[in-house]
N, C-alpha and C positions, 0 to 999 in steps of 0.2 A: 505493500500500500504505499504510494506515494502521501509525503506529509504536505498538502497544500500550504503554500504560503500566501494566506490571504488576511488582509489587515482588519477587517470589520468582523466584529460579532456576529452577526448573522451568518458570513461565510464560514466561521469556526463551527457554528452549527452544523454547517453543510457537511463538512467533514465528518464529523460525528456520525452523521445520517448515512453517508457514503461506507464508512467504516461497518455500521450496523448491517447495512445492505449487503455487505461482503462484495461489493463493486469495485473493480479496478479502474482507475483512472488512467487511460492511455489514449493515444492519438485516435485510437479506433472508435474510442467511447464517445457517442456523440449526444449532446442533452436534446431532446425531445420535448415539445411544447407540456406534452402531459407529465415529464420529467420535472421541469423548472415550477409548474404549477403544485406538484406535490411535495417538491422540496421545501417552498415557500410556505405552502400551508400548514405543513407539519411544524416546520422549525416555529413559525410565528404562535401557532398553537402552543406551543412548549416552552416559550421564550417569557422570562420575567421582565422584560423591558420591551418598550415599542420598539419597530423597527426604525423609526426615526431618530431614537435617542440613539441606538446600537449603532447607526451607521454613520451619523453624523458629529455626536459628541460625547466619543469615547476618549478622545485624545485632542491635543493642539493641533495634530497634521489633518485630522478627520474634519474639525471645526474649521480650518483654514480652508480643505475643499469645500464645504458647505458655503463660505463667506466668498469664494471666488466664484461657484456657481451662482449664486445669487446676485452677485454684481455683474457677471455676464448676461443673466435675464434681464434685470432691470435696465442694463446698457442696449443690448440687442435683441432682447423680444418685447418689451414694453412698448415701442414705438409702434407695432401693428397690431394692437389688440384694444378695443375700445368697448365700450357698454352696450351697444347695439348689437353685438357679434354673436354667432352659433359658434362656441369652440370645443374641439375635440381634443381630449388628452389621453393618450396611450402611454399606459405603465405607469399611473401617477403614484403607485406605491401607497403610503398613508397620507398623500396630497400635502406632501411638503413644499412642492413647488406651486400646488394649488393656490396654495395661501398667498402665494406672491403675486399670480396673476389677479388674483381677487383685489389686491388693493388697487389695482388701475382700471380693473373693468368687474366692479362688485354685483353688477343688475346684468352682466351677460349671460346667455344660456351655456353650461357645462355639460357634457357627456364625458363620463371618466370610465374607460375602459380597461380593466385589467383582467390578467390570466387568473390572479389569486383572490379568492374571496376574502380570505382573512386580510389581506391587505385591503381591500375595500372596506372592510369592516373598519379597521383602522381609519381609513380617509373619512367615513361617516361620522366616525366620532369627532375627529379634528375638525371637521367643515360642518356640524350639526347645526349649526347657527343660519347656514345657507339653505334655503328653500327652490335656488334655481341649479341644483345639481342634480343630474341624474347619474347613476352608479349601472353599470354594464360589466356583468363577468363574462370574458371572450376571450379567446385566441385573437391574435390580430387577423390572421388567415381566415378565421371564421367570421370574422366580424362584418355584418351588411346593417350599413348606416340607413336611417329613415331619413335623413336629410343630407343636405350638403352643409358645408361648414364655412366660416369665415377666416377662421384661423385654427391651426393645428399647433399641438405643443407635444413632446415628448422629451424623456431625460433619462438616458441609460436603461433603455428596452431593447432597441433594435439589436443589440450584440447577441442576445438571446434567442432569436429568430434566426432558423437555419435559411430558409428561401428569403434572401434579402430583396430579389427581385420584386418578387410577388408583395412582400410586405411594401414596399415602396409604391406598388401599382395601387394597393388597398388605400393609402395615405394620399397620394394624389388623387385617387378616385374620388376620396370623401371629400375635395374641397372644391368650394364654387370657381369659377373662373376668375382671377384675379386674387384669389384666396392666398392670405400668408401661412407659412409655417417656419418653425424652431425645432429643429431635432438635435440633440445632444447624444455623443455615443462615445464609449471607450477607445482610445488611441491604441491601436495595436503596437504592442511593447516588447512581445517574447523575442528570445534570441538579439536583441539590442545590446550594444557595448554598456550602457548605463542599466541594465535591467539583469535581476538576479532572480525573477519571479519564475516559477514552474508552471508551465503550462496545465491547467484546469479543464475540467470538462465544461464548467461553466462559461468559460471564457475562449473558447475554441472559434466560435464564430464573429470575432471582432473584424471590422471593416474598416479600412483606410479611406481618408478623406477623397481621394482623388476617385475610387472606385464608387464611393457612396455619391458623389457629385455626378456622377455619368449617368447611375442609377435614376436619379432625380430627372436629369436631363432626359432622358429616355422617358421618362413617365409623363413628359410635358410640363417641366418646371424650369424655371430659370433661378439658378444660384446668385442669390443677392451679395453673400459674404459667408466666408470661413472663418472662425475665429477660434483660438484655444480657450478653453473654459476653465481648465486647470492644469497646472505645469508642477512638476516635482524635481526638486534640487537633487541631483544625485546621491544618493547615500548617506546624508546626513540627516534626512527625516525632522525637518524642522518647519512647521507650519508657517512659521513670520517669512523664512527664506521661500518658500513654496509661493506665497502670496507676491512678494516681490518680484519673482521670477515670472509669475503668470501676467503682471502688470507690463511688465519688459517684452515678454513676447507678444503681449495684444498689439503692441507698437511696432514690431517689426514685421516684415513680409512673412506670411503665413508659414513658408517652406522651413524658415531659419529655426522656427520654437519646435518643428518635430520631435528632434532627439530627445527633448524635455517632457516633451505633450502626454498629460495622462487622459485627458478627454478633449474633445473638439465640439462645435455646434456648427452645423449649416444652418443658414437663412437662407429661405427659398420663397419664390411664389408660383403658383400656377398659372400658366398661361391661358 
C-alpha cells in the first residue's frame, strides 16, 4: 500500500478508507464517479469536523490557500455575476465559495450540483438563510439542466471527472449565449522538479491549462483569461510565502508561474 502524501484531513480519511477496502493505488486504478461519491459520503459521515474546516483551516498553509482562492474569485469572477442571473455551480462542496458569490449577487437564482449528498447537506446547513438556492445530487455527466444559465462556477471539481471533453460539453451546453464561466482546477504537478507528491487515484485526472482551454474552445467558448489561483513556494510549506508568490505570479505572464502553480482558473464566455 502506498502512503499517500495528502495535506488535508479529508484525504487522510480517504487513505484510511482505501486501506480498509484493500485497494492498491496504482496508475491502473482509475477513480470513477461512484468511487468519488462513496468516498466523500463515507468520510463526511464519519468525520467529527466539517469539510470546510478540515480542508481550509487546519494549518497556516491551508488557510493561505483559502485566502488566495477567495481573492481570485473576488477579482476575476465577481465582475461577471449579478443579482438578476441564474447561476450554476458544479461541485460546490459545503458552499465555501457559494458564500462569496452570494455577497455580490444575494438575489440571483443558484443551482448547486454535487455528486455527494453529504456535501450538499453541509452546504444546505451553511447557506440555510438563503431561499434562492436549489440543491441537486448528480454526477456532472448525468446532469440535465432544466434552464440555461447566465453564469457558471466550479472550483476543484473537474479533476475528478475522467471524461473531460464530455464534462466541458455539459458546462458549455448549460450556459446561455454570451453567458460567463469561471472554473478552477488543480495544476498537474506530478513528476515535476519541485514536487515530491506521490500520484494518487484521486488526482490522476488533472488537466493542464492548454488542454482545458482547447476543450472549452471546441465547445464554443472563448477564453477571456487564465490566472493562477494558488501557488506554492517550493519545499518551505509557508502560507505567507505562498500568498506572496501567488500575487507575484498573477502579475507575470501565465506560463512563467506554471512551475510553482498549485491551481489555476479559466474565465470564459459562451459564444
